[in-house]
C-alpha angles and dihedrals in degrees: 000000000000116000114257117244115255113244126192110208110195099198139023113271135195113293095251091057095046091048091054091047091054091052096051107028147039093248130210104195128191099242094185094044094220128134111272120233117236090257093051093048092051093046094048091047091063106120094002119135095201143014126219105196141168134228089266092064106091109208104182126172093271094054094043091051088057097048113118117262089246093073110100104164141019118205116191123204092223143072094233119068102183088115088069124069095227093185091056090048090051091052088056092044090239113151118228127202135180136192109245131167099032106085099054097107096039093051093044089053091051090049090057089048089053092049092050096040093051097041095046095045093241095166092058092043093052091049091054092052098040094046093049092242098123098101108123113039109202131191090241096047118124097342110188137178127273122228093215113114094357125129114250116201114206115197103201117022103203125125095303095042090051091049090051090050090053092053094043091053088060087059090053095252123153110235124225123169146181120208139155088255133021114252124241112267093250089055095038091055095191097317114146114244121217116191089190116062090209090062090051092052093051092062100036110108082165120031129189125185122220105154126122121256112258141123092281095052100038108125091354086157102060136136093285096047093043089055089060093059118095113263109269095025120161118225130196132182126194095150117070130334092225091070089074131067098218097202092052094048093046091051091050091049091050093050093044098239084119107044095199143344132211114201132183097163132047140188108257093010137213081035097064121182105280091222091076092062093057095055121089092203095066124094105200130191129180099243096289096157096117097021102124125111090240098049099043090048092051091048091052092048091052090051090052092045087057093047092048091049092050095052091043089052092242126135114279116251099219108013121180088178127008 
């Protein structure tokens, strides 16, 4: 019987995925389920044929250059791969795969939760209940903002942006979007296209971000772009933390130009900017976008399908880098 490839798995995964790993690989599991340091990851990679990592594992050029020669492929349990220096992996002829196309619905659902949680002042409401301070309900208490009839600006109209638009329509929202290319009319479904992101911002009483993380989108939401939003706008982000300039958004929330923000992702996460925690008009989640049993299991299965294909000398299913 051929020897099984050795696979380093950097975090605990749903049972179905770990069971499949045990069947097909000599597995090195993370028993304590804590984030490995760079030194630990390099040490544990010694002799491994493959790595199964998460978005929290930062594989920059320096780390990749130090990986043992045995490592042939890196599979990330994420759609995004900006935590991997793909160019450095290519220089080492290490294949890289991701898990796209499976978290659309889960992330769109979280986006709607962010919109509702921010607009209906859920953080303040929960505090009242949990602290035992809800004793005298008043007609003017915790008045929020309805979604019905309001314009929703969607920055990035890919699969997730389109799924958010579908859900928002059910709430009676009017859809505006900015994308690299205009959608076909049957996909657009009456949404208003803005080729210029500045024009999108000007009409977005509600704004949701769904663009990828790259040099062009880094800190898209900054002091200048925030100033273009209507006063009292509500902003949510379930895409990438790097799309937001934290200092600028926090300042706008403090001054009230932004009425509320709902955030599921953060620059430098899990070490989010501490200013967010002090603001009552923030609805904060710990990167739950893909956190359903169904989605995380499908992501893991795609990662393993890629690993199986590699070691069977078949084409990769979702290659970032061959």
